[in-house]
C-alpha positions as a printed NumPy array, in Angstrom:
array([[ -0.093,  -0.057,  -0.072],
       [  0.959,   3.658,  -0.644],
       [  1.215,   4.388,   3.223],
       [  4.135,   6.242,   2.677],
       [  5.717,   8.379,  -0.271],
       [  7.59 ,   6.059,  -2.625],
       [ 11.056,   5.544,  -1.45 ],
       [ 13.726,   5.271,  -4.146],
       [ 16.213,   2.464,  -3.88 ],
       [ 18.941,   4.031,  -1.408],
       [ 22.211,   3.899,  -2.904],
       [ 25.358,   5.918,  -4.14 ],
       [ 26.494,   6.419,  -7.82 ],
       [ 29.987,   6.944,  -7.068],
       [ 31.159,   8.607,  -9.943],
       [ 30.24 ,  11.745, -12.284],
       [ 33.147,  10.6  , -14.609],
       [ 34.433,   6.896, -14.632],
       [ 37.784,   7.747, -12.299],
       [ 36.494,  10.653, -10.329],
       [ 34.625,   9.789,  -7.131],
       [ 32.237,  12.765,  -5.656],
       [ 29.37 ,  13.046,  -3.407],
       [ 26.944,  12.437,  -6.073],
       [ 23.911,  10.364,  -4.546],
       [ 21.053,   8.35 ,  -6.249],
       [ 19.99 ,   7.231,  -3.289],
       [ 21.533, -10.851,  -1.924],
       [ 21.779, -10.757,   1.711],
       [ 25.918, -12.243,   1.402],
       [ 27.357, -13.083,   5.104],
       [ 30.921, -12.651,   4.212],
       [ 34.131, -13.167,   6.746],
       [ 35.831, -10.765,   5.065],
       [ 35.746, -10.332,   1.183],
       [ 32.817, -11.819,  -0.902],
       [ 33.069, -14.915,  -2.725],
       [ 33.975, -14.355,  -6.798],
       [ 31.187, -16.477,  -7.581],
       [ 27.946, -16.707,  -5.728],
       [ 26.197, -20.169,  -4.968],
       [ 23.781, -21.756,  -7.226],
       [ 21.151, -20.874,  -5.009],
       [ 22.135, -17.242,  -4.856],
       [ 22.263, -16.701,  -8.535],
       [ 18.927, -18.017,  -8.801],
       [ 17.257, -15.648,  -6.034],
       [ 19.323, -12.896,  -7.875],
       [ 17.292, -13.665, -11.259],
       [ 14.345, -14.041,  -9.328],
       [ 14.669, -10.543,  -7.89 ],
       [ 15.367,  -9.427, -11.249],
       [ 12.292, -11.011, -12.578],
       [ 10.258,  -9.275,  -9.837],
       [ 11.889,  -6.   , -10.38 ],
       [ 10.735,  -6.198, -14.084],
       [  7.175,  -7.301, -13.455],
       [  7.675, -10.413, -14.386],
       [  6.121, -12.276, -11.393],
       [  5.52 , -15.878, -13.189],
       [  9.341, -15.922, -13.747],
       [ 10.072, -15.211, -10.296],
       [  7.862, -17.507,  -8.483],
       [  9.128, -20.384, -11.039],
       [ 12.925, -19.655, -10.394],
       [ 12.276, -19.304,  -6.625],
       [ 10.079, -22.413,  -6.672],
       [ 13.178, -24.414,  -7.953],
       [ 15.275, -23.059,  -5.191],
       [ 12.912, -23.77 ,  -2.759],
       [ 12.529, -27.709,  -4.16 ],
       [ 16.464, -27.978,  -4.277],
       [ 16.956, -26.735,  -0.797],
       [ 14.088, -29.092,   1.071],
       [ 15.052, -29.437,   4.412],
       [ 17.306, -26.698,   4.403],
       [ 14.926, -23.743,   4.342],
       [ 15.684, -20.989,   2.338],
       [ 14.033, -17.75 ,   3.803],
       [ 15.096, -15.644,   0.763],
       [ 13.428, -18.078,  -1.726],
       [ 10.287, -17.817,   0.39 ],
       [ 10.269, -14.138,   0.477],
       [ 10.889, -13.61 ,  -3.224],
       [  8.17 , -16.022,  -3.65 ],
       [  6.036, -14.032,  -1.618],
       [  6.522, -10.9  ,  -3.091],
       [  5.733, -12.578,  -6.351],
       [  2.739, -14.025,  -5.744],
       [  1.91 , -10.73 ,  -4.02 ],
       [  2.565,  -8.762,  -7.153],
       [  0.492, -11.745,  -9.008],
       [ -2.699, -10.824,  -6.871],
       [ -2.456, -14.073,  -5.023],
       [ -2.357, -12.515,  -1.57 ],
       [ -3.224, -15.924,   0.082],
       [ -0.435, -17.962,  -1.002],
       [  1.897, -14.84 ,  -0.76 ],
       [  0.817, -15.214,   2.656],
       [  1.404, -18.706,   3.311],
       [  4.922, -18.041,   1.784],
       [  5.599, -15.35 ,   4.31 ],
       [  4.348, -17.483,   6.888],
       [  6.994, -20.014,   5.69 ],
       [ 10.022, -17.447,   5.822],
       [  8.959, -16.659,   9.419],
       [  9.27 , -20.146,  10.736],
       [ 12.312, -20.23 ,   8.982],
       [ 13.668, -16.796,  10.624],
       [ 11.069, -15.886,  13.198],
       [ 12.686, -12.349,  13.774],
       [ 12.818, -11.345,   9.809],
       [ 12.153,  -8.091,   9.68 ],
       [ 11.393,  -7.92 ,   6.17 ],
       [  8.907, -10.705,   6.347],
       [  7.196,  -9.113,   9.41 ],
       [  6.797,  -5.26 ,   7.417],
       [  5.49 ,  -7.112,   4.302],
       [  3.182,  -9.838,   6.129],
       [  1.867,  -7.057,   7.989],
       [  1.192,  -4.747,   5.233],
       [ -0.515,  -7.443,   3.003],
       [ -2.613,  -8.268,   6.064],
       [ -3.606,  -4.294,   5.894],
       [ -4.359,  -4.533,   2.109],
       [ -6.641,  -7.184,   3.029],
       [ -8.339,  -5.239,   5.831],
       [ -7.352,  -7.527,   8.552],
       [ -5.818,  -4.635,  10.857],
       [ -5.607,  -6.895,  13.874],
       [ -3.264,  -9.028,  12.109],
       [ -1.38 ,  -6.333,  10.39 ],
       [ -0.663,  -4.71 ,  13.884],
       [  0.57 ,  -8.12 ,  15.438],
       [  3.173,  -8.024,  12.632],
       [  3.913,  -4.45 ,  13.313],
       [  4.431,  -4.809,  16.622],
       [  7.534,  -7.29 ,  15.733],
       [  9.597,  -4.611,  13.591],
       [ 12.411,  -3.681,  16.059],
       [ 12.557,  -0.114,  14.686],
       [ 11.272,   2.05 ,  12.04 ],
       [ 12.787,  -0.132,   9.158],
       [  9.138,  -0.441,   7.594],
       [  7.985,   2.014,   5.182],
       [  6.868,   4.711,   8.249],
       [  7.701,   3.07 ,  11.377],
       [  5.931,   0.883,  14.214],
       [  4.91 ,   3.954,  16.109],
       [  3.219,   5.864,  13.163],
       [  1.31 ,   2.345,  11.789],
       [  0.108,   2.297,  15.338],
       [ -1.101,   5.664,  15.064],
       [ -2.759,   5.112,  11.457],
       [ -4.251,   1.683,  13.168],
       [ -5.612,   3.498,  15.762],
       [ -6.894,   6.486,  13.463],
       [ -8.557,   4.067,  10.751],
       [-10.513,   2.043,  12.917],
       [-14.194,   2.154,  11.937],
       [-16.544,   4.903,  12.741],
       [-19.864,   5.266,  12.98 ],
       [-20.519,   7.375,   9.743],
       [-21.506,   5.237,   6.868],
       [-21.645,   6.826,   3.44 ],
       [-24.65 ,   7.275,   1.233],
       [-24.107,   3.482,  -0.169],
       [-23.756,   2.146,   2.996],
       [-20.145,   1.915,   3.377],
       [-18.392,   3.106,   6.233],
       [-15.106,   5.123,   6.112],
       [-12.487,   2.153,   6.498],
       [-13.88 ,   0.522,   3.833],
       [-13.477,   3.52 ,   1.149],
       [ -9.877,   3.867,   2.865],
       [ -8.849,   0.555,   2.2  ],
       [-10.362,   0.72 ,  -1.405],
       [ -8.093,   3.694,  -2.007],
       [ -5.154,   1.781,  -0.936],
       [ -5.872,  -1.049,  -2.991],
       [ -6.454,   1.244,  -5.777],
       [ -2.983,   2.834,  -5.357],
       [ -1.276,  -0.717,  -4.994],
       [ -2.479,  -1.965,  -8.296],
       [ -1.237,   1.407,  -9.854],
       [ -4.94 ,   2.947, -10.467],
       [ -3.617,   5.953,  -8.578],
       [ -6.177,   8.605, -10.241],
       [ -9.068,   6.338,  -9.14 ],
       [ -7.556,   6.325,  -5.624],
       [ -7.329,   9.969,  -5.459],
       [-11.176,  10.24 ,  -6.324],
       [-11.708,   7.325,  -3.248],
       [ -9.252,   9.903,  -1.05 ],
       [-11.619,  12.346,  -1.886],
       [-14.52 ,  10.605,  -0.741],
       [-12.834,   9.874,   2.609],
       [-12.36 ,  13.404,   3.195],
       [-15.865,  14.408,   2.598],
       [-17.191,  12.502,   5.071],
       [-17.291,  13.185,   9.004],
       [-14.26 ,  11.765,  10.187],
       [-11.353,  12.434,  12.767],
       [ -8.416,  14.624,  12.262],
       [ -6.07 ,  11.922,  12.57 ],
       [ -7.927,   9.932,   9.903],
       [ -8.285,  13.255,   7.848],
       [ -4.391,  13.615,   8.134],
       [ -3.673,  10.088,   7.101],
       [ -5.834,  10.424,   3.867],
       [ -4.19 ,  13.674,   2.986],
       [ -0.953,  12.306,   3.237],
       [ -1.443,   9.4  ,   1.009],
       [ -3.778,  11.491,  -1.359],
       [ -0.365,  13.815,  -1.227],
       [  1.573,  10.684,  -2.171],
       [ -0.701,   9.787,  -5.046],
       [ -0.564,  13.614,  -6.336],
       [  3.381,  13.052,  -6.011],
       [  3.192,  10.014,  -8.206],
       [  1.218,  11.512, -10.789],
       [  3.995,  14.491, -10.817],
       [  1.726,  17.189,  -9.028],
       [  4.025,  18.17 ,  -6.602],
       [  2.445,  21.673,  -5.592],
       [ -0.673,  19.849,  -4.732],
       [  1.139,  16.856,  -3.051],
       [  2.963,  19.708,  -1.03 ],
       [ -0.375,  21.273,  -0.047],
       [ -2.242,  18.074,   0.966],
       [  0.926,  17.49 ,   3.332],
       [  0.757,  20.807,   4.843],
       [ -2.788,  20.553,   5.323],
       [ -2.408,  17.133,   6.836],
       [ -0.146,  18.825,   9.459],
       [ -2.742,  21.118,  10.409],
       [ -4.92 ,  18.303,  10.823],
       [ -2.612,  16.262,  12.949],
       [  0.707,  18.053,  13.833],
       [  2.096,  14.771,  15.554],
       [  2.316,  12.607,  12.465],
       [  5.745,  11.79 ,  11.946],
       [  5.273,  10.158,   8.338],
       [  3.837,  13.449,   7.214],
       [  7.194,  15.211,   7.956],
       [  9.099,  12.949,   6.878],
       [  7.167,  12.505,   3.243],
       [  7.34 ,  16.423,   2.976],
       [ 10.877,  16.163,   3.737],
       [ 11.405,  13.97 ,   0.699],
       [  9.771,  16.089,  -1.528],
       [ 11.559,  19.311,  -0.504],
       [ 14.674,  17.358,  -0.824],
       [ 13.793,  16.182,  -4.421],
       [ 13.253,  19.904,  -5.313],
       [ 16.46 ,  20.915,  -3.885],
       [ 15.259,  22.475,  -0.8  ],
       [ 17.771,  20.48 ,   1.225],
       [ 17.335,  22.608,   4.142],
       [ 13.94 ,  22.526,   4.292],
       [ 14.232,  18.592,   4.07 ],
       [ 16.391,  18.566,   7.103],
       [ 13.975,  20.507,   9.358],
       [ 11.146,  18.262,   8.172],
       [ 13.043,  14.832,   9.013],
       [ 14.285,  16.581,  12.44 ],
       [ 10.634,  17.219,  13.272],
       [ 10.076,  13.88 ,  12.039],
       [ 12.357,  11.962,  14.244],
       [ 11.419,  14.012,  17.319],
       [  7.883,  12.593,  16.952],
       [  9.268,   9.094,  16.359],
       [ 12.709,   8.495,  17.291],
       [ 12.963,   5.308,  15.954],
       [ 11.854,   6.158,  12.475],
       [ 15.178,   4.766,  11.126],
       [ 14.671,   6.402,   7.506],
       [ 14.267,   9.879,   8.548],
       [ 17.533,   9.528,  10.303],
       [ 19.201,   8.023,   7.346],
       [ 17.641,  10.568,   4.756],
       [ 18.581,  13.326,   7.278],
       [ 22.384,  11.591,   6.93 ],
       [ 21.97 ,  11.962,   3.277],
       [ 21.128,  15.695,   3.296],
       [ 23.579,  16.765,   5.67 ],
       [ 26.126,  15.02 ,   3.425],
       [ 24.817,  17.135,   0.599],
       [ 25.322,  20.299,   2.51 ],
       [ 28.803,  19.326,   3.02 ],
       [ 28.349,  18.314,   6.641],
       [ 30.153,  15.101,   6.898],
       [ 30.266,  14.783,  10.606],
       [ 26.587,  15.435,  11.067],
       [ 25.701,  12.631,   8.449],
       [ 28.318,  10.189,  10.053],
       [ 26.529,  10.95 ,  13.534],
       [ 22.928,  10.253,  12.003],
       [ 24.45 ,   7.286,  10.478],
       [ 25.419,   6.077,  13.975],
       [ 21.792,   6.638,  15.205],
       [ 20.359,   4.663,  12.343],
       [ 22.667,   1.547,  13.002],
       [ 21.75 ,   1.815,  16.731],
       [ 18.141,   1.622,  15.731],
       [ 18.88 ,  -2.018,  13.335],
       [ 22.532,  -2.963,  13.071],
       [ 21.353,  -5.447,  10.131],
       [ 19.981,  -2.81 ,   7.861],
       [ 22.672,  -2.237,   4.947],
       [ 22.141,   1.516,   3.608],
       [ 23.364,   3.287,   6.535],
       [ 26.724,   1.488,   6.311],
       [ 26.945,   1.673,   2.449],
       [ 26.459,   5.684,   2.991],
       [ 29.15 ,   5.532,   5.791],
       [ 31.732,   3.528,   3.368],
       [ 30.755,   6.559,   0.664],
       [ 31.546,   9.224,   2.93 ],
       [ 34.607,   7.224,   4.297],
       [ 36.138,   6.506,   0.377],
       [ 35.397,  10.633,  -0.181],
       [ 37.587,  11.52 ,   2.766],
       [ 40.728,   8.794,   1.715],
       [ 39.954,   6.65 ,   5.027],
       [ 39.809,   3.659,   3.097],
       [ 40.367,   0.915,   5.948],
       [ 37.138,   2.735,   7.512],
       [ 35.384,   2.749,   4.25 ],
       [ 36.236,  -1.076,   3.472],
       [ 34.681,  -2.126,   7.052],
       [ 31.565,  -0.084,   6.491],
       [ 31.062,  -1.578,   2.917],
       [ 31.893,  -5.01 ,   4.434],
       [ 28.996,  -4.483,   7.079],
       [ 26.804,  -3.313,   4.115],
       [ 27.098,  -6.305,   2.106],
       [ 26.103,  -8.586,   5.169],
       [ 23.269,  -6.837,   5.991],
       [ 19.591,  -6.687,   4.896],
       [ 18.498,  -4.722,   1.856],
       [ 21.858,  -4.598,   0.513],
       [ 22.132,  -1.656,  -2.271],
       [ 23.925,  -2.777,  -5.248],
       [ 26.221,   0.51 ,  -5.078],
       [ 27.459,  -1.222,  -1.945],
       [ 29.662,  -3.404,  -4.205],
       [ 30.39 ,  -0.772,  -6.506],
       [ 31.814,   1.252,  -3.92 ],
       [ 33.781,  -1.368,  -2.34 ],
       [ 35.165,  -2.037,  -6.029],
       [ 36.377,   1.685,  -6.003],
       [ 38.264,   1.209,  -2.484],
       [ 39.695,  -2.248,  -4.054],
       [ 41.033,  -0.244,  -6.883],
       [ 42.619,   2.388,  -4.751],
       [ 44.711,  -0.551,  -3.065],
       [ 45.166,  -2.319,  -6.197],
       [ 43.327,  -5.602,  -5.345],
       [ 42.045,  -5.819,  -8.866],
       [ 40.817,  -9.302,  -8.663],
       [ 38.743,  -8.25 ,  -5.628],
       [ 37.41 ,  -5.171,  -7.794],
       [ 36.29 ,  -7.199, -10.537],
       [ 34.688,  -9.926,  -8.333],
       [ 32.548,  -7.109,  -6.672],
       [ 32.   ,  -5.19 , -10.158],
       [ 30.42 ,  -8.558, -11.323],
       [ 28.293,  -9.26 ,  -8.497],
       [ 26.896,  -5.764,  -8.828],
       [ 25.998,  -6.263, -12.48 ],
       [ 24.532,  -9.981, -11.69 ],
       [ 22.175,  -8.198,  -9.076],
       [ 21.069,  -5.241, -11.195],
       [ 22.53 ,  -4.773, -14.709],
       [ 20.047,  -2.784, -16.682],
       [ 19.354,   0.255, -14.396],
       [ 22.565,  -0.045, -13.355],
       [ 25.43 ,   1.28 , -15.947],
       [ 27.799,   2.702, -13.633],
       [ 29.427,  -0.889, -12.812],
       [ 29.209,  -2.086, -15.923],
       [ 31.458,   0.802, -16.997],
       [ 33.985,   0.533, -14.409],
       [ 34.283,  -3.286, -15.271],
       [ 34.799,  -1.921, -18.757],
       [ 37.243,   0.401, -17.757],
       [ 39.269,  -2.662, -15.695],
       [ 39.169,  -4.689, -18.703],
       [ 40.439,  -2.079, -21.091],
       [ 43.025,  -0.134, -18.938],
       [ 44.094,  -2.463, -15.74 ],
       [ 48.209,  -2.498, -14.947],
       [ 47.754,  -6.375, -15.01 ],
       [ 47.675,  -7.867, -18.277],
       [ 45.787, -10.957, -17.35 ],
       [ 42.522,  -8.889, -16.301],
       [ 42.666,  -7.158, -19.389],
       [ 40.032,  -8.269, -22.444],
       [ 39.719,  -5.322, -25.249],
       [ 36.62 ,  -7.393, -27.018],
       [ 34.601,  -7.545, -23.947],
       [ 35.835,  -4.212, -22.679],
       [ 34.343,  -3.047, -26.153],
       [ 31.257,  -4.802, -25.639],
       [ 30.313,  -3.74 , -21.978],
       [ 31.118,  -0.249, -22.907],
       [ 28.565,  -0.07 , -26.01 ],
       [ 26.132,  -1.3  , -23.657],
       [ 26.517,   1.373, -21.353],
       [ 26.647,   4.061, -24.191],
       [ 23.216,   2.826, -25.74 ],
       [ 21.992,   2.521, -21.902],
       [ 22.474,   6.09 , -21.689],
       [ 21.782,   6.998, -25.382],
       [ 25.482,   8.113, -25.709],
       [ 25.013,  11.207, -23.704],
       [ 27.729,  10.396, -21.109],
       [ 31.042,  11.234, -21.97 ],
       [ 32.693,   9.133, -19.283],
       [ 30.858,   6.234, -20.954],
       [ 32.336,   7.435, -24.439],
       [ 35.901,   7.47 , -22.563],
       [ 35.659,   3.936, -21.642],
       [ 34.608,   2.696, -24.79 ],
       [ 37.55 ,   4.692, -26.442],
       [ 40.369,   3.319, -24.407],
       [ 38.551,   0.053, -24.96 ],
       [ 38.999,   0.195, -28.744],
       [ 42.232,   1.338, -27.915],
       [ 43.257,  -1.784, -25.852],
       [ 41.913,  -4.012, -28.917],
       [ 44.28 ,  -2.237, -31.164],
       [ 41.794,  -0.091, -33.138],
       [ 43.396,   3.253, -32.332],
       [ 41.721,   5.065, -35.173],
       [ 38.141,   4.485, -33.507],
       [ 39.493,   5.278, -30.262],
       [ 40.806,   8.346, -31.156],
       [ 37.522,   9.421, -32.89 ],
       [ 35.48 ,   8.262, -29.724],
       [ 37.712,  10.164, -27.851],
       [ 37.428,  13.359, -29.298],
       [ 33.514,  12.798, -29.083],
       [ 33.447,  12.005, -25.404],
       [ 35.448,  15.526, -24.796],
       [ 32.721,  17.47 , -27.317],
       [ 30.048,  16.291, -24.889],
       [ 28.79 ,  18.581, -22.395],
       [ 28.828,  16.909, -19.281],
       [ 32.615,  15.815, -19.506],
       [ 33.846,  17.076, -16.053],
       [ 36.468,  19.714, -16.73 ],
       [ 39.062,  18.746, -14.097],
       [ 39.09 ,  15.687, -16.374],
       [ 39.716,  16.911, -19.693],
       [ 43.882,  17.353, -19.47 ],
       [ 43.963,  13.538, -18.595],
       [ 41.426,  12.467, -21.219],
       [ 43.494,  14.756, -23.777],
       [ 46.448,  12.809, -22.877],
       [ 44.553,   9.683, -23.489],
       [ 43.499,  11.237, -27.265],
       [ 47.363,  11.623, -28.029],
       [ 48.316,   8.371, -26.853],
       [ 45.596,   6.634, -29.051],
       [ 46.753,   9.044, -32.013],
       [ 50.349,   7.786, -31.52 ],
       [ 48.914,   3.922, -31.438],
       [ 49.35 ,   3.496, -27.808],
       [ 46.917,   2.246, -25.384],
       [ 45.92 ,   3.774, -21.852],
       [ 47.066,   2.082, -18.748],
       [ 45.917,   3.002, -15.236],
       [ 48.807,   3.681, -12.873],
       [ 48.456,   1.834,  -9.495],
       [ 48.09 ,   3.87 ,  -6.568],
       [ 49.859,   1.46 ,  -4.632],
       [ 51.885,  -1.98 ,  -4.972],
       [ 49.148,  -4.565,  -5.758],
       [ 47.665,  -6.147,  -2.946],
       [ 47.642,  -9.638,  -4.768]])
């Protein structure tokens, strides 16, 4: 259900240009002793494929792959396979079967935060509020969409009130129908139903929730002005609703009002000190404002609330990497990869660390994992891998043909608009001995408006190499660690 403004997958694009690490934000649980295995187990690979099918709205394929894992591991109990299959069944509208898989996942791991949060949301969608709250009560923190404390307030506010509509339905029924419309992507119909709810005689708390959800719907439709107006009005009805401050903070941050977002996140955590996502998003906002210390303090608070949630460790690793504190960055990213809801960018950031210490095999392994987890929407890892194959000082890792294929894919994914990706393609052609193409693409890369001015001198030096029929080689920052 859209109980909270849609939260984009937390993560970090570590590169505006393939070789330069900035503060840029875009914002598979693997238990590791120190470094990841270069090759995941067959079950992990299958779960990754199922997750990708799910992301592409291919529920039937996700179900088939997850079922295969479950059948192959009978007696062991693979919680992740049951979770993926439950999500796929829910996506396909088979809620009863999905609930059964969530039950099985919780038999394997009774403390699974993901399973409790998602099963609770599914109970809520079905109108079974008592079961929903039983699941929400198991959440350690606000790791769910809006936090256990706010969920409790929602539950109390939307219980049936004795004000039936003209067609005999009560406000709760209309409210839950609006939620179901949102879940199925029928956002405009959801707005109309929230309008109906708001036209009834209901409590201020329920009015605030309906306004918040209608605001979420307007934001989804691209009407940010109306979304903000709904959030503002919701806070007039219920100034104690932390989730409204959080949602408005997300909206303000997306519009570039970082200071306003920080104020809203601050009020959200004052009202709900366990709202972990508000601490996390405020940390991101502090980092955007060049306040690394403030960001690290908030990340520490988020980790104290849930030490198994991966995104705070990922951002902590990004900050330490930017500061050149490589040991701390590596430790944080190892923790992210061993946690829950690991962002794909954790692998990419750790690949940057491995590159800085000349651990090229480990860098390649992390990039291959990042690509396997989420290839199409995340071209940066593919670009980094192509660059490694084209320019690595270690001959055994270079492969011009593969680098060309990967760099071409990146350029096509971004419609040839990223200078850094075309720069990588030029290096790949040079590694393959096709120096005329290398020079032509290097000139094209330099002509693109997004090419960073501080990288031009290095790129022009590479162009001179290609014209002299010589490939480019990265220079190790320290002696190889392998």
